[in-house]
N, C-alpha and C positions, 0 to 999 in steps of 0.2 A: 504494500500500500504506500502511495506517495502522498505527502502532505505538504501544502504550501503554508509554512509557518508565518509568513508575512501577512496573509489575509485571513488567517484562521483564529477565532477567539480562543483564549487560553484553555477554557473548559473543554473545548472540542479537541484541542491538542492532546489533553490527558486521555480523553475518550478514544482518540485515534491510536494512541500508544497502546491502550488496553484492547484495541480491536473492536471497540463498540461503535465508533462512528468515524467519519473522515471528512476532510474539507476538500472540495473540488480543487484539483490542480490546475494551474494555468501554464502559460508558456515558460515562466520563470521557476520551474519545479526545483525544489531544494533536495528532494530525495526522502527516503524513508527514515523516520526517527528511530525505528527499531534497528534498521540496518546500520545507521550511524552509531547507535549505542553499542551494537555488536562489534563494529570496527574499532571503536575506542577501547572496548574491553580487550580485544585482540592485541592492540598496541601495548596496553598496560601489562598484559601477560607475556609480552615479548614474542607473540606468535604472528607470523605473516599470513596473508590470505592463502598462500599455497601450502600452508601447514608446516613449513619448516621452522625450526626454532631460530629466533633472532635475539640478540642481546636486549635485555629490558632497558627501557629508557632510564637514564640516570638523572634524577632531579638534582638541580644545582642548589646547594645550601645557600640560604639567605638569612643573614643575622636579623633577628627581630629588632624593630625600632625601639630605641631607648636603652639597649644593652651596651655596656662598655666592654664586657667580656662574656661570651657565652660558655661559661665553664662546663655545664653539662654536655655541650657539644664536643668539646675538646677531650674531656676526661674519659678515658677508656677507648679512645679512637687511636688507630695507627697513625703516627705522625706522617708517614709517607702518603697516606690516603687523603690528606687535607690539602686543598688547593693552596698554592703559594700566596695568592691574593688574600685568602682568609687568614693565613698565618701573619702576613704583613699587616693587615688591618687590625687584628685583635691582639697579637703578641708583639708585633713590631719587628725590628731588625735584630738578627742574631748577633750577640756580642761575644759570647764564649760558649764552649762546649767542653765538658770534662767527664771522663769515665769515672763512675763512682765505684762500681764493682763489675764483675763479669755480666755483660748484657744490660747493665744499668748506666744511664747517662743523664747528667744534669746539664740543661741548656738554659742559658740566660739570654733573654731578649730585652729590648729597652722598655717594654711595657709589662712583661711578666716573666716568670721562671717556670720551666716544666721539668719533670723527671720522667724519663722514658725507660721502660723495662722491656727488653726484647722487641723494640719497635713501637710499643703501645704506651701512650701517655697515661701514667697512673696518678700523677700529682701535678697540680697547677696552682701557682701562687702569684697573686697580683696585688699591687698597691692600688687602693681605691683612688679615684680622681680627686677626692677630698674626704675629710672625715664624714662618716655617715652613721645614721642609726641602723638598727638591725634590718627593718623592712627595706630600706633604701639600698643597703649594701647587698642584700640577697637579690632584690629585684634587678639591679643593674648588672648582676653577675649571672642571670639566667634562671634563678630559682624562684619559687613562690615567695611572696612577701612574708609568710609565716611557715615555719617548719615544725611548729610545736614548741614546747618549753625546752630551751637549750640547757646543757650542762654549763653552769656559770663558774668560771675560774677567775683567778686574780688577773691574768694577762689576756684571757680570751673567753669566748663563748663557743661551744661546739655542739654539733649534732652527730651522733653515730648512727650509721645505717639509715640515713634519710635520703629521700629523693634519688634512689638508685646509686648512692655513693656510700663509701665506707665511712668517711668523715668529712664534715664541713666545719671549718673554724673561721671565726672573725677575730682579728687581733685588735685589742683595745688601744685607744689613743691614750698617751700618758697624761695629756692635759684634762681630758674629760672621760671618765669611765663609761659613760653612756654612749660614746661614739667609737667608731672603729676605723682603722687605717688600712688594713690588709684583709684579703680573703685567701684561704688556703684550702684547696679541695683535693681529697684523695678518692680516686675511684676504687682503689684497693690498696692494701699494704703489701709490699713485696714479700715480707716474711710469711704472710698468710697465703700467698699465691704460688709459692714454690713447692 
């Protein structure tokens, strides 16, 4: 069934998709809505019309508006799989690289530091743009504004096993205990992963 979506009322389009009714087609036919849906599904599944397997389309990562650092995106991801433009935008320029132990590397960028184990980022630490309260620090780092009640320490607050991470820490400002200067996110702890 072919439906002209430009001249068909919306309720008839729904009925046409369900096979209950149709709009008369004109010379500017747009094709079947069901066929288009099937074709889109085939592209998503990575299957061509002739039935051969095709590589699935890779969606390009886009940082959400308002984030300074998308820590949940970086933590647990293989460093080699991250686009250079995303590394440059959020982590900055690489300043130094040091082997910590076998398979473990500490990389310092001008905006953040990361620790990599066997190619996977397991820890990311970043100085916040300015001192922030808990909801703001979490929000600009890619986390929900509240992760529940934290463990409250003298120099930091932290959450263990929250938001698919092993540990999230906010480091207190020395001038005001209510504000924080750094965020430190562990996807996993190396000693627990070996």
